[in-house]
C-alpha positions, -999 to 999 in steps of 0.1 A, spaced: 676 194 -666 661 213 -637 650 208 -602 615 215 -590 615 219 -552 583 224 -533 569 227 -498 573 194 -479 537 184 -487 539 149 -501 502 142 -495 491 172 -515 519 170 -541 531 204 -530 500 221 -542 485 231 -509 492 262 -488 514 254 -459 524 272 -427 561 265 -421 589 283 -404 617 297 -424 641 273 -407 621 242 -416 615 254 -452 652 261 -456 660 227 -443 636 210 -467 648 230 -497 685 222 -489 675 185 -486 656 186 -520 685 204 -537 711 180 -522 691 150 -533 686 164 -568 723 172 -572 733 137 -561 712 123 -589 726 148 -614 761 138 -604 754 101 -606 743 105 -642 771 129 -652 747 156 -664 744 193 -656 716 210 -639 705 242 -657 676 257 -637 655 257 -606 618 262 -608 597 261 -577 567 238 -577 530 243 -569 521 265 -540 557 274 -532 559 288 -568 527 308 -563 537 321 -528 572 331 -539 556 351 -568 538 373 -542 561 373 -512 594 392 -511 602 376 -477 597 341 -491 617 350 -522 646 362 -500 645 330 -480 646 309 -512 675 330 -526 695 325 -494 691 287 -498 702 289 -535 732 310 -526 741 288 -496 740 258 -520 765 276 -542 745 268 -573 748 287 -606 714 281 -621 688 300 -640 657 307 -618 624 301 -636 594 319 -624 564 341 -631 570 373 -651 567 405 -631 567 387 -598 583 393 -564 606 364 -572 618 381 -604 624 413 -584 644 394 -557 665 376 -584 673 409 -600 682 424 -566 707 395 -561 720 395 -597 707 360 -602 696 350 -637 658 349 -640 638 333 -668 602 344 -672 577 316 -677 541 313 -689 517 284 -686 500 271 -717 475 249 -699 464 274 -672 442 304 -673 454 337 -658 438 365 -637 443 401 -647 472 405 -622 490 376 -640 484 352 -612 471 318 -621 434 311 -617 432 287 -587 428 250 -597 398 249 -575 380 274 -598 360 261 -628 378 266 -661 412 271 -644 428 245 -667 429 248 -705 422 212 -717 417 218 -754 449 214 -775 437 240 -799 432 265 -770 466 257 -757 482 263 -791 463 297 -793 476 307 -759 511 297 -767 511 317 -799 495 347 -782 522 346 -755 552 341 -778 542 362 -808 522 389 -792 538 389 -758 504 391 -741 476 370 -727 440 377 -730 419 380 -698 383 393 -699 389 404 -735 419 425 -724 455 421 -737 479 420 -708 516 421 -714 536 390 -704 572 382 -711 580 345 -713 612 329 -723 600 294 -714 566 278 -716 551 252 -692 527 224 -700 520 203 -669 533 168 -675 509 152 -651 479 162 -672 463 138 -697 475 145 -732 505 166 -721 529 151 -746 505 154 -775 498 190 -765 535 198 -763 541 184 -798 513 204 -812 525 236 -796 560 231 -808 548 224 -844 526 255 -843 554 277 -830 579 264 -855 555 269 -883 555 306 -872 593 307 -875 599 305 -838 631 287 -828 628 265 -798 659 259 -778 672 252 -743 680 284 -724 713 272 -707 
């Protein structure tokens, strides 16, 4: 079980850029973490990871300053959690600098730019809707440790894969991807 904090952007579901002070962002993240940990405690389960959501995920992948702000919130919250994020990102670098466990992630239902950033949702073809294409991308990432952008193989390291659960057919896609990877002899397990 993991938490998925975002910018305090309820109207845009955390997917819009936001100008916010460090103080206000830290306050929002502390509140989201506290709320999540209360739910975890009420259900007697353990939180295993934290993965930023939406635009905050994208921004933290590119901004060392933002990554440092987020790390300070995590450390102040006294949480021992895996941090899930984009491979070869500023967030990964900041986690390494703070000796925090980082888990590289790849998206199965999103297309990538050559710098490993995600193609903006506003761009045509940003999403991969075909289950067959999602399966191919998952196999490419897991087996070949690369993605293909403009017919070029670009190295990516992913220990976890993401399929957006709010997309139509996400459950069926996830099942197909799991079956295809298991057929290749890939063991799928939780990374706690």
